[in-house]
N, C-alpha and C positions, 0 to 999 in steps of 0.2 A: 765848616762844611766838609764833608768827607767825600772822597773821590767816587764812592759808589752812588752817591746822590746825583752827581752831575749827569751821567748817562740817562737816568730816569727823566730828568727835566728836559734833556734834548729830545729823547724819544717822544715824550708827551707833546713837546712843541712841534716836532716833525709830523706826528700823527695828526695834530690839529691842522697843520699846513696841508698835509695830504688830503684831508677831508675837505678843506676849503677848495683846493684845486680840483678835486674830483667833482664837487658840487658845481663849480664853474664850468667844467668840461661838460657835465650833463646839461646845464643850461644852454651852453653854446650848441651842443648836439641837437637839443630839442628845437632851438630856434632855426638851425639849418635844415632840420627835417621838415619843419613847418613851411619854410620858404621853398624847399624842394617840392613839396606837395602842391604848393600854390603855383610853382613854375611848371609843374607837370601839365596842368590844364592849359596854360598858355592863353592864347586868344580864343579858345573854343567857346567859352560862354558868350563872348561878343558875337561870334559867328552864329551861334544858336539863336540868340536874341534877334539878330538880323533876319535869319531864316524864318523865324516865327512871325515877325512883323511883315515880311514879304508875302508869306502865305495868307495872312489875314488881309493884306492889301489886295491880293489876287482874288480872294473870295468875295470881299465886300465892295471893292471899288472897280478894278479893271484887271481882268485876267492876263491880258497881254503884258502890261507894264508890271504887274505883280510877278509874272514869270521872268521878265527881264531883271527885276530887282533881286529875285531869288538866285538867278544865274550870276549876277554881279557879286552877291554875298558869297556864293560858292567860289568864284574866282578869287575874291579877296582872301577867303580861307586858304586857298591853295598858295597864295602869295605869302600869307602869314606862316604857313607850314614850311614853305621853302626857306624863309628867313630865320627859321629856328624856333618857331612857336610850338610849344608842347613837346613832350618827350615820350611819345607813344612807342612802346617796345614791341608791339605785335607785328607791325608792318614797317617797311623801310620808308624813309622820308620821300624818296622819289616816287614810290608807288602812290602814296597819298597825294602828292602834289600833282602828278599827271592825271590821276583819276578825278580829283576835284576840279582841276582846270578844264578837262575835257567836258565834264558834265555841266560846269558853269557856262562855258562858251556855247555848248549845244543848247542850253536853255535860253541864253541871250539871243542866239541866232534864230531859234524857233519862235520866240516871242516877237522878234522884229519881223519875221516873215508873216506872222499872224496879224500884226499891226499894220504892216505895209505889204499887201499881197502883190503889188507890182514888182517887188524885189524877187519874187519866186521865179525861178527859171522856167521857161515854157518850151515844151518839146512838141514836135510834130506840127500840127497846123491847125 
Protein backbone atom coordinates (compact mmCIF):
# COMPACT_ATOMS: atom_id res chain seq x y z
CA UNK A 1 0.00 0.00 0.00
CA UNK A 2 1.32 3.34 -0.90
CA UNK A 3 1.20 6.48 1.22
CA UNK A 4 -0.88 8.34 -1.34
CA UNK A 5 -3.71 5.82 -0.96
CA UNK A 6 -4.07 6.31 2.80
CA UNK A 7 -5.37 9.92 2.76
CA UNK A 8 -8.00 9.00 0.18
CA UNK A 9 -9.34 6.27 2.43
CA UNK A 10 -9.43 8.60 5.44
CA UNK A 11 -11.11 11.38 3.49
CA UNK A 12 -13.68 8.97 2.16
CA UNK A 13 -14.34 7.65 5.67
CA UNK A 14 -14.52 11.18 7.11
CA UNK A 15 -16.89 12.28 4.37
CA UNK A 16 -19.20 9.40 5.12
CA UNK A 17 -19.00 10.26 8.82
CA UNK A 18 -19.77 13.90 8.10
CA UNK A 19 -22.74 12.90 5.98
CA UNK A 20 -24.08 10.68 8.72
CA UNK A 21 -23.61 13.42 11.34
CA UNK A 22 -25.23 16.01 9.08
CA UNK A 23 -28.16 13.66 8.49
CA UNK A 24 -28.55 13.10 12.25
CA UNK A 25 -28.39 16.86 12.90
CA UNK A 26 -31.14 17.42 10.33
CA UNK A 27 -33.28 14.76 11.99
CA UNK A 28 -32.75 16.32 15.44
CA UNK A 29 -33.46 19.82 14.09
CA UNK A 30 -36.66 18.64 12.41
CA UNK A 31 -37.82 16.94 15.61
CA UNK A 32 -37.10 20.02 17.73
CA UNK A 33 -38.87 22.26 15.19
CA UNK A 34 -41.92 19.99 15.33
CA UNK A 35 -41.98 20.03 19.13
CA UNK A 36 -41.47 23.81 19.15
CA UNK A 37 -44.41 24.26 16.79
CA UNK A 38 -46.54 22.05 19.03
CA UNK A 39 -45.38 23.95 22.11
CA UNK A 40 -46.23 27.26 20.48
CA UNK A 41 -49.93 26.40 20.64
CA UNK A 42 -49.70 25.41 24.27
CA UNK A 43 -53.10 24.93 25.92
CA UNK A 44 -55.00 27.12 23.44
CA UNK A 45 -56.77 24.22 21.66
CA UNK A 46 -58.13 23.07 25.03
CA UNK A 47 -59.33 26.58 25.86
CA UNK A 48 -60.91 26.91 22.41
CA UNK A 49 -62.72 23.59 22.82
CA UNK A 50 -63.93 24.64 26.27
CA UNK A 51 -65.16 27.97 24.94
CA UNK A 52 -67.05 26.29 22.09
CA UNK A 53 -68.69 23.86 24.51
CA UNK A 54 -69.59 26.72 26.88
CA UNK A 55 -71.24 28.72 24.09
CA UNK A 56 -73.17 25.65 22.93
CA UNK A 57 -74.28 25.08 26.53
CA UNK A 58 -75.32 28.73 26.83
CA UNK A 59 -77.37 28.61 23.63
CA UNK A 60 -79.03 25.23 24.11
CA UNK A 61 -79.39 24.77 27.86
CA UNK A 62 -78.94 27.73 30.20
CA UNK A 63 -77.55 31.17 29.25
CA UNK A 64 -76.54 32.11 32.79
CA UNK A 65 -74.52 29.00 33.54
CA UNK A 66 -73.19 28.89 29.99
CA UNK A 67 -71.87 32.41 30.49
CA UNK A 68 -70.36 31.39 33.80
CA UNK A 69 -68.63 28.40 32.23
CA UNK A 70 -67.32 30.58 29.39
CA UNK A 71 -65.90 32.99 31.97
CA UNK A 72 -64.33 30.10 33.84
CA UNK A 73 -62.72 28.81 30.63
CA UNK A 74 -61.33 32.28 29.93
CA UNK A 75 -59.97 32.54 33.48
CA UNK A 76 -58.33 29.12 33.07
CA UNK A 77 -56.86 30.34 29.79
CA UNK A 78 -55.37 33.29 31.65
CA UNK A 79 -53.91 30.95 34.23
CA UNK A 80 -52.44 28.70 31.52
CA UNK A 81 -50.96 31.72 29.77
CA UNK A 82 -49.46 32.97 33.03
CA UNK A 83 -47.82 29.62 33.75
CA UNK A 84 -46.10 29.61 30.38
CA UNK A 85 -48.61 28.15 27.94
CA UNK A 86 -48.03 29.15 24.35
CA UNK A 87 -45.32 31.38 22.96
CA UNK A 88 -47.23 34.20 21.35
CA UNK A 89 -44.81 36.82 20.08
CA UNK A 90 -47.29 39.59 19.28
CA UNK A 91 -48.27 40.64 22.80
CA UNK A 92 -46.63 40.34 26.17
CA UNK A 93 -47.68 37.57 28.50
CA UNK A 94 -48.93 40.03 31.15
CA UNK A 95 -51.20 41.76 28.63
CA UNK A 96 -52.79 38.45 27.63
CA UNK A 97 -53.13 37.28 31.22
CA UNK A 98 -54.72 40.47 32.53
CA UNK A 99 -57.11 40.78 29.57
CA UNK A 100 -58.26 37.16 29.70
CA UNK A 101 -58.61 37.22 33.48
CA UNK A 102 -60.64 40.45 33.51
CA UNK A 103 -63.01 39.29 30.79
CA UNK A 104 -63.35 35.87 32.41
CA UNK A 105 -64.14 37.27 35.85
CA UNK A 106 -66.53 39.84 34.34
CA UNK A 107 -68.42 37.06 32.54
CA UNK A 108 -68.60 34.96 35.70
CA UNK A 109 -69.83 37.88 37.82
CA UNK A 110 -72.34 38.97 35.18
CA UNK A 111 -73.76 35.49 34.81
CA UNK A 112 -74.03 35.07 38.59
CA UNK A 113 -75.90 38.37 38.79
CA UNK A 114 -78.29 37.16 36.11
CA UNK A 115 -78.79 33.83 37.87
CA UNK A 116 -79.19 35.35 41.35
CA UNK A 117 -80.66 38.85 40.98
CA UNK A 118 -80.71 39.48 44.73
CA UNK A 119 -76.89 39.74 44.54
CA UNK A 120 -77.32 42.90 42.47
CA UNK A 121 -76.64 46.06 44.50
CA UNK A 122 -79.71 48.26 44.96
CA UNK A 123 -79.48 52.02 44.82
CA UNK A 124 -82.00 54.59 45.88
CA UNK A 125 -85.16 53.28 47.16
